[in-house]
N, C-alpha and C positions, 0 to 999 in steps of 0.2 A: 459228269463223263459217265457213260455207261461202260462199266468195268465188267468182263466176262467172268470174274471171279465171283461175281454175285450168285452164278448158278450153285458154284461149289460152297458158297456160304450158305444157300438154302438147303442143299443137301446134308450139310453137317448138322444145321437145325432140327431137320426132319429124321435124322439116323437114330435108330435104337441103339446102335454102339458108341455115341456122342461122347466124346471125353473134352476136357476144357482145350481150347485151340489156341495155337501160336501163330500169327500170321506174320511171316518173316519177308525180308526184302531190304535193299539199299534204301538210305534215307532219301525223303521227296519221291519215291515212286506212287505215294497214295494210299498208303496202308490205314492211316488215321481216318481220313477221309471215307474210304470204303466202309470201314468198321461203323463208324457213325452213322452212315446213309443206311446200313443195314440194321443197324438198331433201331433207327427211327421208323424205319418202313417195315419191318417185322416182329416188333416187339412193343407192347405198350408202354413200356418205359426203356432209357439208356441211363445205368449209373456209368459214367466216366470218371476213372481215377488215374489222372496224370503222374505217375511217379517221378517224371522228370523236373516238371514246371512246380510241382507242389512238394516240396522236401518233407515236410512234417507227417504227409500221409506215409512215408516209409517207416514210421516209428509203429506201425500198426502191425508190422511183420518183426518187431524186436524181440518181442516174448514167445509166447506160445503161438502154433498157428493152427488154433482151434477154429474151425470155419465160422461155426455160429458166433464167436465172438468178434472176428473180422468184419463179418456182415453187419452185425449189431453195431460195431463202432463206424463202420461206413455210412449207416442209415443217419446217425446223429452227425456226422461231418458233412455228408452231402445233402442232408434235410430232405432225404426221399427215400421210400421203400423200396426195399429188394425183396421181389416176389419171385420164388421159382416157376418159371413156366411163360412168366410175366415180363420179365425183367432181363435184358441183356447187361451182363457185368462186364466191363471193357476195362482192363488194365493197360493203358498206354505207357509207351517206352519202359517196359517192364524189366529191360537190362539195366536201367538205374537201381534196381531194387532187388539183387540177386536172390533174396530172401522170399520175395514175391513168387519168382519162378518156381522154388522149391514148395509153396503153399498151393501152386495147382495140383499136386497130388493128393492134397487133403479135400480140395473140392470135389475132385473126382470121387473119391472114397467116403466122403461124409455127406456132400450134398450134391450127388449127380443129376438130379432134377433140374437144377441150377444151370442156366447157360453162361458160360464164362470164355470170354476171349482175351487175348491179349496181342499187341503189337511191339515188335523191336528191331533194333538193328544192332550190329555187334555183339549178338547174343553168346557166340563162342566165347568171347572173351569174358563176360559177365559169368558163364557158366563154371570158369573155373574158381570162382569164390562161393560155390553153391553147391548142394545136392540136387542133381538132375531129377525129376520125377519119369525115369525110364518106364515106358508103358502106361504111362498115366494121361499123356497128352496127344495131339493131334497137330500136324503142321500142315499150313497152306503156304505157297512162295506167292510173292507179288511180284511183277515185272513191271519195268516203263509199258507204256501203253503198245500193243503189237500194231500192225497195219491195220487191221479190220476193226479195232478200237479206235484208231486216229481216225477211220475214214466215218464212223460213227460220231464223233466228236465235232468234226467239220460239218455235219450236217447231211452227208450223203449216205444213207444207211443202205439205200439200194446198191452200191457200189461194196459195201461191206457184206452184203449178202452173195454179192457175185464172187467175191474173194474167199468166202467161206465155203460155195457151192464147188460144184464141178466144173473143173477147169475147161473140161472140153465143150461146155455150153456157153462159154464167155466168146462173144463176137469178137472180130477184129477190131471194131470201133471201140468198144468197151475196154478190151485190151490195152489199146493206145493210151485212153483216158486213164486208164489205173497205172501205166506206167509213167505217165508225167505227174500223177497224185504221188507215185512212189518215190520218185526223184524229190519232191519238196519233203517228204516223210522223211527222207534220209538227212536232209538238213535241219529240219525242225528236231527231229527225234522224237522219243516216246515219253519224255518227262513231261508229267500232265502240267506244270507251271510255263513250262516252254510252249506246249500247244495252245494253253489258255491264252498267253502272252500275244501269240501269232493271231489268234481268232479275234482278238480284240481290235487290231487295226491292220491286221492283214499285212503285218510287217515281219520279215524274216529278221531284221535287225533286232526287233524287241525280243523273238526268240532266242537270238545269240546272246543276247546280254542276260538273259536268264540263264542259260546254258553257263556262261561264264561264273555267275552268281553261285549255281549250284558245284560247279567245279571247286569254287573256292571255299565252299563250305564243307566239301569232303577233305580238302587239304587240312583245313582247321582241325576235322576229326583225327588227324593224322597221330595227334598227341595221346590219344586214348589208346594208339595201338602199342605203345611203349610200355615196358621195356621188351616185349617181345620183339618188335622189329625196330629198327633204325628209321626215324620218321623222315630222314633225308633220304634215304634209299626209297622209302616208300613214295615221296614225290618225283624222285627221278622215273621210279616204274609206271606211276601214274600218267606221266607225261608221256613218256616212251609207247605206253601202251595205245594211247589217241593216235598215235602217229604210225600204228602198224596195224590197224584193223584191217582184217580180212588177207593178213600176210602169214606164213608160216615162219616163225621167228625163235630164236635161241634166245636162252636167259643171258647170255652175254650181251645180247643186243639191247637190254631193257635200261643199262646205266653203265655209265662209265666209273671207273676207280672202284667197283666193288665185286668181290668173289661171287662165282655162280651160286653158293650155296645161299648167301648173303640175296641174292636177287630171287633166289627160287622163295625163300622166307617171305620176302615182301609181297611176291606175285601172289603166293599161297593165302597170306592175310588180308589182301584185298579180294580173293575170291571167297573167303570164309565170310567176309561183310558184305558179299554179293556185288560189290562194285566191279568186279570183273568175273568173266566166266571163262574158265578151260576149255577147251574143244580139243579134243586128241586129233592131231594131223593124220590124213589117209592117203594111201598113193591109190588114185583113181585110174589106174591104168587098165585094170581089169576087174572081174567080178569072180569072187567076192572082194570088196574092197580090203585092203592088206594096210596093215599101219606101216608109216614111213619110218626109215631108219636113219639116225638113232633117234628112236621116239623120247626116250627118257628127258632130254634134255630140249625138247621144241614143244611150242604151244602155238596154238592158233587163237587169236582174239577176235 
């Protein structure tokens, strides 16, 4: 699937101010796939270091964080050469090894010519256990497919071009087609696996099954949020948010039996994990837009 983040990755690759890059985003939005495709298409080789599946690799960061030693050990373990300017070194699921996050600083300072990227979820929780390399890394965020990316994925590149172009130039007939496709997009959503499931059999039911699987995998991750947040409160807030999309709501409506501070903490944790996004409510009664009151207890999902 075409992802618009490819353009940002290319600009990072060619930038004279390049630093190690961390691609952030919720689980299963396509971070690993995007970086692997970027490595395959833009470099002579890709060195993939999966720090979640391959636990022994974490031991590389137990001792000193000397970059030459880390790269030398990786060449032996991965059985491939890591060459600055030709190899993309990719640390996947970097949150599983907080020391690897710290090591990014030394890649920037000691081997700036090497292209280094990392992908991870729940990074804020991992950073509590490590020293973050402030000013030594760059960030990009990857979200689910937007409407234009969805149109590209289903093979309607012309419609995607129209969506990204001047709205005044869209004819009534094209506008009607886009409206119908937008309705379908609202049901399928932008998770790559759900879009792929729909495309295989043109079945919304298949897409819904994938959505359910993804939601359950998110719930299984809630154990990683403790002791910061009550996992049962998280589940309640997660379910409630999906029922209030597009509505202005108060924290008290996100779950029964929990105090507002507890619900706020759960909601903030979901935002940190990029599972949810806070959108401040506004009063559209006039220009400029004014924030609704009381704003401090209101969120819009």
